[in-house]
N, C-alpha and C positions, 0 to 999 in steps of 0.2 A: 458739710460733713463728708461728702463724697470725696471732696479734694483732700481732707484730712486723712481719710482712710487710704487714699492712694499714695500719700507721702509714707504712711505708716508701712504699707506693704512694700514700697519701694526701698526703705531702710531695711526691712527683712530680707528682701531679695539680694541686696548688695552685701549683707552680713553672711548669708549663705554662700554667695559667690567667693567672698574673702576665705571662708572657712574651707571651701572646696579647693582653691588654689593652693591653699597651706598644706592640706591633706595630700594633694597631688605631688607636691614637692617631697613630703615625707615618704610617700608610697614610692616615689622614683627612686629615693634613697636606699630602698629595700632591693632594687634589682641589681643583680649580679650573677656571675655564673657559678662561683663556688662560695664566695663570702659576701654577705650583704654589704653594699656600700656605706651604709649606715654604721655598720660594725668598724669600717676602717676609717670613715670620714664623718665630719659633723656637717649637717644640713639645717640651714635656718633661713625661712623664707626662700630668697633667691641667691644664697650664698652657700658655696660648698668650700669647706675648709679641709684640705688634706696634708697639712703641713706636718713635715717629720713623722711620717707614719711608715718609713722604711720601704716605700713602694718601689719595686723594681719594673713594674708595668702599668700602663696606664689603666686606671679603675674603670669598671664597667657599671653603667647605669647612672651616670651624672644627668640629673634633670635637664631637659631640653630648654627649659626657660631660666636656666642658671644666668645670673648677671655677673657674679663675682666668684672667681675661681682662683684658690690658692693651692699650688702644689709644691711650695718651697721645701728645701731640705729633705729630699728624696734621694733615691738612687736611680732615677729614670735616666734611660740611655737613648730611647727613641719614642717618638710620638707619630703614629701613622698620619699621613699627610692630610687625609680627609676626617681625621677624628673630631676636630672642633667644628667642622661646618655645620652639623646638625644644632650647634648651641647659637641659635640665631639671635638670641638677646644678649650674647656675651659682651660685656663692656670692659672689664678689667682681668686680665690674667696675670698671676704671678707663678714663674717656673724657676726661681732663683736656686742656686745651690743644688744643682743636678750635674748629671754627666751628659747632657744633650750636645750632639756634634751638628745637628740642623733643626731648624724649626719648622712646625707644620704650617698648613694653609690656615690663615685666621679668617673668620667670619666677618662680613661687611660691617657688622655691628661693633667691632672691637674699638675700644678707645685707648687703652693702656697696655703696653706689653712690658713686663718686668722679666728679664732673662738672664740676670746677673750671674757670674760665677758658674758657667758652664764650659762647654768644650767647642763652642761654635766656631767655625772656620769661615763659612759662607752664608751670606744674607742677601745675596744678589736680587731674590725675588720675593723674599719673605714679606716684605712691606709694600708690595705693589697692589694698587687699586683698592685701598681701605680708606674710603672717603671720610670716616669719622675719627680715624686714627690721630692722636694728638701727642702721645708720650711713648718715647721708646727709651729703655734703659737696658743696654747689652754690654756694661763694663764688665771687665775680668773675664774675657774670653780669648779666643785665637784669631779673631777676624783679621784678615790681611788687606782687605780692599774695600773701598767704596766707589762704586761706579755710578755713571751718570743715569743708570735706571734703577738704582736701588730704592729710591723713593717715588718712582712714577706712579701716577694715579692716586696718590695720597696727599692732596695739597694743603690739608690742615695740620699737619704735623707741627708741633710747637717746641717740643722738648726732645733732644737727641743726645743721650749720655753714652759714649763709647770709648771712655778712658780704660787704660789698663788692658789694651789688646796687643795686637802684633801687626798694625797698619803699616803697609809698605807704601801705598799710594791713596791719594784722593783725585779721583778723575775731574776733569774740567766739567763744569756745570752739574755737578753732584746735587746741588741743593737748589737749582734753578727752578724746579717745579713747585717749590714750597711757597705758599701765599700767606701764611700768618706770621705773627710776632714770633721770633725764633730764638731759642737757646741751644746752643751746640757746645759740648765739652769733649775735646779730644786730647786727653792728658796721658802722661806715662805711656807713649807708644814708641819703644826705644828703636824701631826699625824705621820709623817715619824720618826721611832725610830731606824731603822737599816739598813746597807747597807750589805747584805749577800754575801757570797763567789760567785764570778762571775757576781756579778751585772753588772760590766762593764768589762767584758771579751770580747775583740774586736778582729776583724780579719782584719779591714782596715790596708793598709799600709801607709795611710796618717796620719798626725798630728791630734790630737783632743783637744778640750777645753771642760772640764767638770767643771760646776760651781753648786755646791750644798752648799748653804749658807743660814743662817738666819732660819735654821730648829732647834729650840731651844730644841726639844725633840729627836733629832737624837744623841743617846749616844753610839751607838755600831757600830764598823767598824770591819767587819770579815776579817780573813786572806784570801788573794786573792781576795779581793772585786774588785780591779783593776788589769787587766791582759793584757799583750800584746798591750800596748799603743805605738805607734810609735814614732819615732824621733821628737822632737819639741812640744811634747804634754804637756798641762797644767792641773793641777788640783787644783781647789779652793774648799777648805773645811772650809771656815773660818765662825765664828759666828754660830756655831752648839753647841751641848752640849757634844761633845766627850770627853771621859774621859781617854781612853787609846788607844795606837796604837798597835795592835798586831803584831805577827811574820809575816813577808812577807805580809804585806797589800797591798804592791805595787810590783808586780812581773811580769817577763817575758816581759818586755817592756822597752822603752827608754824614760823616762819621764825627762822634762827639768825643770819643776817648780813645787812645791807643796806648797800651802798656806794652813796652819793649825792655823792660827792666831784666838785668841779670842774664844777659846774652854775652856774646863775644864781639860784639859790633865795633868794627874799626873805622868803616867807611860808609857814608850815607850819601847817596847820589843827590846832587843838587836839585834834581826834580823828583826826589823821592815822595814829598809831601805836598808838591805843587797843587794838587786838586784838592786840598783840605782847607778851603777858606772858612769852613764852619767848625773846626775842631776846637774844643774847649780845654781838652786835657791831654798832655803827652808826656809819658814817662820813660825817660832813657837812661835811668840810674843805674850804676853797676855794669858798666861796659868799658870799652877800650877806646872811647873817643878822644881825640886830642884836639878837636875844634868844634865850636858851636855850628851845627848844621843849618843849611839854609832853609827858613820856614816861611811858610805863606805871609806875604806882607799885610793881607787882609784880615788874617786871623785875629780873634780876640780869645787869647788863652786865659782861662781860668787858673790854670797850673801848668808850668813847665818844670820837669825835674831832670837835671843833667848832673846830679851828684855822683860822686864816686866813680869819676872817669879820669882822663889824663889832660885835661883842658888847661893850657898855659896862659892863654891871653884873651882878653875881651876886645882887643883892638880889631877895627875893621868889621865887626860882626853885624850882620843885618838882623837886628833884633825886633821881633814883631810886638804887638800889643799883648802885654802880659800881666795879669793882676798879682800873681804869686809865682816867684821865680826861685828855684833851688839850685845852688851849684856848690854845694858843700864837698869837701874832700877832693879837690881837683888840685892843680900845681899854679894856680894864679898868683902872680906876684905884685901886679900893679893894677889899679882902677884909675883910668885917665880921665881927663875932663871931658864931658859931654858924651861918654860912652853910652850912657842911658838917655841921651838927649831927647830922643822922640818916644819915650815910653811914659807918658803922662799917666797911663792906667795902672802903672806899678804901684802896688801898695805893700808888698812884703818881698824882701830880698834876703836870701840866706846865702852868705859865703863863709861858712864855718869851715875851720880846719884846712886852709890853703896857706900859702906862703906870702901872703899879702904884707908888704912892708910900707907901700905909699898909697894913699888915696888922695888924688889931686882935688883942689877946690873947684867945685861945680860939677864933680862927677855925677851927682844926683839931681842937678838942678832942673833937668827936665821932667823929673818925676813927681808923682804925689805919694811918696813913701811914707807908711805910718810905722812898719817894723822892720829894722835892719839889725842883722845878725851878724857879727864879725868876730866871734870869740874863736881862739885857738889859731891866731895869726901871728905876725911878727910886727905889728903897728907899734911906733915909738911915740908918735907925736900926734896930737889932735889940733888941728888948725882952725882959725876963725870961720872960714868958709866951707869947710869940709862937708858939713852935713846940710848945706843949703838946698831946699827943694822948691818946687815950682809955686806952691801956695802955703807954705810953711805948715805941712801936715805931719812931720816926723814926731811920733809919740814916744818910741821906745828903741834905744840903741843897746845892744849887748856886746860889750867888749871885754868879756873875761878872757884870761889867759892869752894876753899879748904881752908886749915889753913896754907898756906905757911909761913914758918918762917925763913928757910935757903935755899940758893942756894948756892951751892959749886962752886968755881971758873971756873973750866973747864967743868961744867955739860953740857953745849951745844956744846961742841967741837966736839962731834961725829955726830952733825947734818950736813944736806946737805949744801953746799954753800947757803948763805943767808937764811938758816932755821930759823924759828921764833918760840918763846914761847909766848903765850898770857895768862896772868893771873893777879891775883891781890894778894897783900900781906897785910895781916891786922897787922898793928903795927910794920912791919919790915921797910918799908920806910915811908910811911905815910898811915894812916888808909883808907883801901879800894881803894887805887889808883890802877888804872890799869897800868900793866907793860908790856912792849913788849921787849923781848931779840933777838936781831938779831946778829949773829956772836959773841956771848958772850957779847955783848954791851947792857946794861939795858937802855931802853927809858920809861918814864913814865911821 
């Protein structure tokens, strides 16, 4: 009986404590110099919402136990440096869409800072010594530099969004103190011209994703700009103004994915990718390359994309192990015998929209191709050994929009069972009829 009563009283005590804490919040919302905070903001539990209230000054009376504070869409120009320090439980603050030129000192409890669409220029110490901080979003400001002390003492940062700023530079070792899985976005910074050595030298043992895109004046990438990235890391460098990839730009790490599409790359140093034995996907489409770059011989690419360049030949290329290879819209004219001789892992090859007139017999004999895309070329004749593969694996051939005039009798005998060729033959059967060949039987 005594035990039952003690449980009953315990529940009552907890209830009154909860009521008391709620009342404390509401009472705190009444505190202000001229106008009650409650009249300006909404206070519920440990959340204070002052969104879109036309505030020009920081409101007085914010409860000291506030965890979630929303000050978006006001006209705030300054926040006194020590204003937030008394909010020792503050976890999330949103101060987007104001006119702030600097950030205040944040309490040690802060986990997320959202300060988009302000006038910030300097964040050199704003994010120092915040052990719980994990998310920073400061896009659409006027920030000009990231220094190697910007994130000192805040090792648990996981997300940094700094797009739409005016970054001039990223100092070496800026992100070296961060120890968690990391996502960094630095897009649309028109004054960023170079990534210097060790800009992204990391020490975290977790995977990272780095997106640096749409920076049209970013033309220089230094050797060693990316170092020590862990397994499963992704680098996106698309739609910048890069003109070349230097020796060992990516080194000392295990990078899975690099996207370099839509730059102005003409030259790739023979050692640019030498340290990337574990890379799985490399995208180099929409550049100005005239030859296939030298790639790590031990790599096992899931995808290699070299489409929309100016590559004229496959001869003499050191092609690595690739499962899916895209070389659409280049200027390739000939596919010679054994050019893919050592590519037994190749399953899909796309050579769409080149100027190919000849494919020599045995060109694919070293592969295990399943899908071959050849439409939009100048091929006139299909010969008996043209599509021979290592283990008779070829299932589909796409040959639309060529100049097919002759198909030899046994040309598809080396295809897989029920292997199919799709194409059209101008003037050979009837003008522009689509033909489908299954097991050497023509259907049209």
